[in-house]
ZAMARGU-4260 file (C-alpha; in steps of 0.2 Angstrom, whole numbers, plus 5000, padded with zeros to 4 digits):
<rodrens>
0) 4947/4973/4917 | 4952/4956/4922 | 4968/4955/4937 | 4973/4939/4947 | 4966/4939/4966
5) 4978/4934/4979 | 4978/4931/4998 | 4986/4941/5010 | 4995/4926/5014 | 5004/4927/4997
10) 5007/4946/4998 | 5012/4945/5016 | 5031/4938/5011 | 5044/4936/5018 | 5043/4937/5037
15) 5050/4952/5046 | 5064/4950/5058 | 5058/4968/5063 | 5047/4972/5078 | 5037/4984/5074
20) 5038/4994/5093 | 5056/4996/5090 | 5057/5005/5074 | 5041/5017/5081 | 5052/5019/5097
25) 5069/5025/5087 | 5056/5036/5076 | 5051/5047/5091 | 5067/5047/5099 | 5074/5054/5083
30) 5058/5066/5081 | 5062/5072/5100 | 5081/5075/5098 | 5077/5086/5082 | 5060/5094/5090
35) 5054/5088/5074 | 5035/5095/5070 | 5025/5083/5058 | 5014/5092/5049 | 5003/5082/5035
40) 4994/5094/5024 | 4980/5082/5017 | 4967/5083/5004 | 4954/5079/5016 | 4949/5071/5033
45) 4950/5056/5031 | 4971/5055/5033 | 4967/5057/5054 | 4963/5038/5053 | 4975/5031/5063
50) 4980/5044/5076 | 4971/5052/5092 | 4975/5067/5103 | 4981/5076/5089 | 4977/5093/5081
55) 4966/5099/5066 | 4965/5113/5058 | 4954/5118/5042 | 4944/5131/5034 | 4946/5149/5036
60) 4962/5146/5048 | 4976/5156/5052 | 4992/5161/5060 | 4985/5158/5076 | 4977/5144/5071
65) 4992/5133/5064 | 5002/5140/5080 | 4990/5132/5091 | 4991/5116/5082 | 5011/5118/5083
70) 5012/5121/5102 | 5016/5105/5114 | 5013/5093/5098 | 5021/5084/5087 | 5009/5080/5074
75) 4998/5091/5066 | 4984/5090/5051 | 4982/5105/5040 | 4965/5102/5029 | 4966/5109/5009
80) 4952/5098/5003 | 4961/5099/4988 | 4955/5083/4981 | 4939/5092/4978 | 4947/5106/4966
85) 4954/5109/4950 | 4972/5105/4948 | 4978/5124/4949 | 4970/5126/4964 | 4975/5111/4974
90) 4994/5117/4970 | 4989/5136/4977 | 4981/5130/4992 | 4992/5116/4997 | 5008/5128/4993
95) 5000/5140/5003 | 4996/5128/5019 | 5015/5120/5016 | 5021/5138/5017 | 5011/5144/5032
100) 5015/5129/5042 | 5035/5132/5036 | 5034/5151/5045 | 5024/5143/5061 | 5038/5130/5063
105) 5052/5143/5061 | 5042/5154/5074 | 5045/5140/5087 | 5061/5136/5082 | 5057/5118/5076
110) 5060/5111/5061 | 5044/5101/5049 | 5044/5087/5040 | 5029/5087/5026 | 5019/5074/5025
115) 5006/5077/5008 | 4993/5063/5013 | 4979/5056/5000 | 4970/5041/4995 | 4977/5024/4998
120) 4966/5021/4982 | 4978/5032/4972 | 4964/5047/4969 | 4969/5064/4969 | 4981/5079/4962
125) 4996/5069/4964 | 5011/5081/4954 | 5003/5097/4959 | 5003/5095/4979 | 5020/5084/4979
130) 5028/5102/4971 | 5018/5112/4981 | 5025/5103/4998 | 5042/5100/4989 | 5045/5117/4985
135) 5042/5124/5005 | 5052/5112/5010 | 5069/5119/5004 | 5086/5111/5002 | 5080/5105/4985
140) 5098/5096/4980 | 5093/5088/4999 | 5076/5080/4994 | 5070/5063/4993 | 5052/5059/4989
145) 5044/5043/4997 | 5027/5037/4993 | 5020/5025/5005 | 5001/5024/4998 | 4996/5008/5010
150) 4980/5009/5023 | 4984/4992/5030 | 4970/4994/5042 | 4958/4998/5028 | 4963/4983/5017
155) 4974/4995/5003 | 4991/4985/5004 | 5006/4988/4994 | 5018/4973/4988 | 5024/4967/4970
160) 5025/4983/4965 | 5005/4984/4966 | 4993/4994/4977 | 4982/4979/4982 | 4961/4980/4987
165) 4952/4969/4997 | 4949/4962/5014 | 4955/4943/5011 | 4956/4943/4994 | 4962/4956/4985
170) 4964/4962/4969 | 4974/4978/4960 | 4967/4995/4964 | 4968/4998/4946 | 4953/4984/4947
175) 4942/4993/4959 | 4929/5008/4956 | 4938/5019/4963 | 4951/5018/4946 | 4936/5023/4937
180) 4935/5040/4948 | 4928/5053/4934 | 4941/5066/4941 | 4955/5054/4944 | 4953/5036/4935
185) 4970/5028/4931 | 4972/5009/4922 | 4989/5007/4927 | 4992/4991/4940 | 5009/4993/4939
190) 5012/5006/4952 | 5030/5014/4945 | 5021/5017/4930 | 5007/5025/4938 | 5020/5037/4947
195) 5029/5039/4932 | 5012/5042/4923 | 5007/5057/4937 | 5025/5066/4938 | 5029/5065/4919
200) 5044/5075/4919 | 5046/5076/4938 | 5054/5062/4941 | 5070/5055/4935 | 5068/5037/4942
205) 5056/5027/4952 | 5063/5016/4963 | 5056/5002/4977 | 5058/5000/4995 | 5054/4980/4995
210) 5045/4972/5007 | 5061/4958/5008 | 5073/4976/5010 | 5060/4982/5027 | 5057/4967/5034
215) 5078/4964/5035 | 5087/4964/5051 | 5095/4979/5043 | 5080/4986/5038 | 5082/5005/5044
220) 5100/5005/5038 | 5096/4998/5021 | 5082/5012/5020 | 5097/5026/5024 | 5106/5020/5011
225) 5095/5018/4998 | 5090/5036/5000 | 5107/5042/5002 | 5110/5034/4984 | 5099/5042/4975
230) 5095/5060/4967 | 5083/5073/4972 | 5071/5068/4956 | 5070/5052/4961 | 5053/5044/4970
235) 5054/5027/4982 | 5039/5016/4982 | 5038/5008/4997 | 5029/4993/5001 | 5017/4991/5016
240) 5010/4975/5021 | 5007/4978/5040 | 5009/4994/5050 | 5028/4986/5056 | 5033/4989/5037
245) 5028/5007/5037 | 5038/5009/5056 | 5055/5001/5048 | 5052/5013/5032 | 5049/5027/5046
250) 5065/5022/5055 | 5076/5023/5040 | 5070/5037/5035 | 5074/5045/5052 | 5090/5040/5050
255) 5092/5048/5034 | 5087/5064/5040 | 5099/5063/5054 | 5113/5063/5040 | 5104/5078/5032
260) 5093/5072/5019 | 5075/5083/5018 | 5062/5069/5018 | 5046/5072/5010 | 5032/5060/5009
265) 5016/5057/4999 | 5006/5044/5010 | 4993/5035/5014 | 4984/5038/5034 | 4994/5020/5040
270) 5012/5029/5035 | 5007/5043/5046 | 5008/5036/5061 | 5023/5027/5059 | 5033/5044/5053
275) 5027/5049/5071 | 5032/5034/5081 | 5013/5031/5087 | 5006/5015/5090 | 4989/5007/5082
280) 4976/5018/5095 | 4963/5007/5104 | 4948/5012/5097 | 4936/5028/5105 | 4926/5024/5120
285) 4908/5031/5118 | 4898/5045/5120 | 4895/5053/5137 | 4877/5056/5140 | 4860/5050/5136
290) 4852/5043/5118 | 4851/5054/5106 | 4845/5056/5087 | 4858/5064/5077 | 4861/5068/5057
295) 4872/5056/5043 | 4877/5068/5028 | 4880/5056/5015 | 4888/5062/4998 | 4900/5046/4995
300) 4893/5037/4978 | 4904/5021/4982 | 4895/5004/4982 | 4900/5002/4999 | 4892/5018/5004
305) 4876/5013/4995 | 4877/4995/5006 | 4882/5004/5022 | 4866/5015/5021 | 4854/5000/5018
310) 4861/4991/5032 | 4859/5006/5043 | 4839/5008/5038 | 4837/4991/5037 | 4846/4989/5056
315) 4838/5005/5063 | 4823/5018/5064 | 4832/5031/5052 | 4822/5042/5044 | 4829/5047/5023
320) 4830/5065/5015 | 4836/5066/4999 | 4844/5081/4990 | 4840/5082/4970 | 4857/5081/4965
325) 4851/5084/4945 | 4842/5101/4953 | 4857/5108/4962 | 4871/5104/4951 | 4860/5113/4938
330) 4863/5131/4931 | 4842/5137/4936 | 4846/5146/4953 | 4829/5149/4959 | 4826/5127/4957
335) 4841/5127/4967 | 4837/5137/4982 | 4821/5128/4983 | 4829/5109/4982 | 4840/5114/4996
340) 4825/5123/5007 | 4814/5107/5004 | 4828/5095/5011 | 4834/5107/5024 | 4814/5109/5030
345) 4812/5089/5031 | 4827/5085/5040 | 4822/5101/5053 | 4805/5088/5056 | 4813/5073/5057
350) 4829/5075/5067 | 4823/5081/5084 | 4815/5062/5085 | 4825/5050/5073 | 4842/5050/5068
355) 4839/5056/5048 | 4850/5053/5034 | 4853/5066/5022 | 4860/5059/5006 | 4861/5068/4989
360) 4851/5057/4974 | 4862/5042/4969 | 4861/5045/4951 | 4880/5052/4943 | 4876/5070/4936
365) 4886/5072/4919 | 4897/5087/4915 | 4910/5095/4905 | 4920/5096/4921 | 4917/5083/4935
370) 4927/5092/4948 | 4917/5108/4943 | 4900/5098/4944 | 4901/5089/4960 | 4909/5104/4970
375) 4891/5112/4965 | 4881/5096/4973 | 4892/5096/4987 | 4889/5114/4990 | 4872/5112/4988
380) 4874/5097/5003 | 4884/5109/5014 | 4874/5123/5012 | 4858/5111/5019 | 4867/5105/5032
385) 4873/5124/5038 | 4855/5127/5036 | 4848/5112/5048 | 4862/5117/5063 | 4857/5135/5062
390) 4840/5128/5072 | 4840/5111/5077 | 4850/5103/5090 | 4861/5088/5086 | 4866/5075/5098
395) 4880/5070/5085 | 4884/5074/5066 | 4890/5061/5055 | 4898/5065/5038 | 4900/5051/5026
400) 4914/5053/5010 | 4928/5059/5011 | 4926/5080/5002 | 4911/5079/5014 | 4918/5076/5028
405) 4930/5092/5026 | 4914/5103/5020 | 4902/5100/5035 | 4915/5107/5048 | 4924/5117/5040
410) 4909/5127/5028 | 4892/5122/5038 | 4899/5124/5054 | 4914/5136/5052 | 4926/5126/5061
415) 4944/5129/5061 | 4952/5118/5075 | 4946/5100/5080 | 4953/5088/5090 | 4956/5068/5084
420) 4947/5060/5099 | 4952/5041/5091 | 4942/5029/5079 | 4928/5021/5081 | 4935/5005/5073
425) 4953/5001/5072 | 4962/5011/5064 | 4946/5017/5051 | 4932/5031/5054 | 4938/5044/5066
430) 4928/5055/5078 | 4935/5075/5080 | 4929/5085/5094 | 4924/5101/5086 | 4932/5116/5096
435) 4925/5132/5087 | 4912/5134/5075 | 4895/5137/5076 | 4893/5118/5085 | 4908/5117/5097
440) 4910/5102/5108 | 4897/5092/5096 | 4905/5075/5093 | 4910/5074/5075 | 4913/5058/5064
445) 4923/5055/5048 | 4917/5042/5037 | 4927/5037/5023 | 4914/5032/5008 | 4926/5018/5004
450) 4930/5010/5021 | 4922/4999/5033 | 4909/4982/5029 | 4892/4981/5026 | 4887/4982/5047
455) 4899/4999/5050 | 4888/5013/5047 | 4876/5006/5057 | 4888/5002/5071 | 4893/5019/5072
460) 4875/5027/5071 | 4871/5016/5084 | 4884/5019/5096 | 4883/5037/5095 | 4864/5036/5098
465) 4863/5025/5113 | 4878/5036/5122 | 4881/5032/5138 | 4864/5022/5146 | 4870/5027/5164
470) 4872/5044/5160
</rodrens>
């Protein structure tokens, strides 16, 4: 696909008449009045990139874990890993999480605002997950669905009715490698057409809350009025090039909620912080303690990930162990077991003395069902990490890729609770503190496959490995 490239300056129009801090303050005030608990049902862990001091519930969580996340917190993440699942299973786990969150909120007397968080490059089970969250939200005739996919900190912006991806120069998401995803590929440049193709008969009309509306002096009031005039089967696309655009959107949605509308959200990471009334946090200050070696687990296959791993290997001493994806995806269970054992032993031998990269081999393994095939590879990678963590001390752990970054803590380490400490870069690459499982307190980094520049992984590992030299 050939599509015109544009600069950020060309997209960032018209100028805004609003102050982001004022809109965020209005959002916080509205949430405090209503005692709102914003629950993010996230299809992988990378939605935590723009917030800090937020609870995360994952894996084999219980009602007690949700109660913990609701007490004393205005925002929480419930991870489903549903992007890695078939559509029917994605619907089931999203329904289960949303209904359980609703019960937790009800027990504490707190109304729940539902956010279905997914990929800013438009991959995921949109129809199934939005339907599941809407079913839990209740008041169907009062519902309004707002779609805000921008992740402005990572160069994914929404303008001119298109989702753009770039760093200085921007192209439509439909022209990137993400649109060729084996499970979630698409070719719609126009975002309204993309929504209609995904939601099919679940949507009556697709409307746009454009930058001119959001940036005007009465932006939030105009958002409220647009939602009032609409229908429960309409979907509103929110354009955004800056965090301020999403703050104006959130302030307008808060006004609509004050009027009794039930707004359900499908968003990228930036809108999550706006809906919680939070400014972008300062980057995480770093790990305390002496220098240490750790483990970097790479499941992502994006071109950027490959470049980042190459730069890491060039910039500092690391060991590389590859898990053969063709072997672990195949039906030969003996060969699969042997390959997992070989890779785990190689990492155990290396990691005490040098940070080690464990990655799946780079060839894409074909299969009749891409999700099932990738699931077998992901499960083998997770089992390899589980065996390593059983017997090997790790100074830190980095997981590269959305699905990988869920499976490592939830399945390999058995964690159900974590807290987001912050990010290594502004609005990107979150650091968690795991609270339970086999490695509580381990510094754990969620590194998406498609963010940062070529040096970001190397910088991450250097900061984690070196720690606080004064300790």
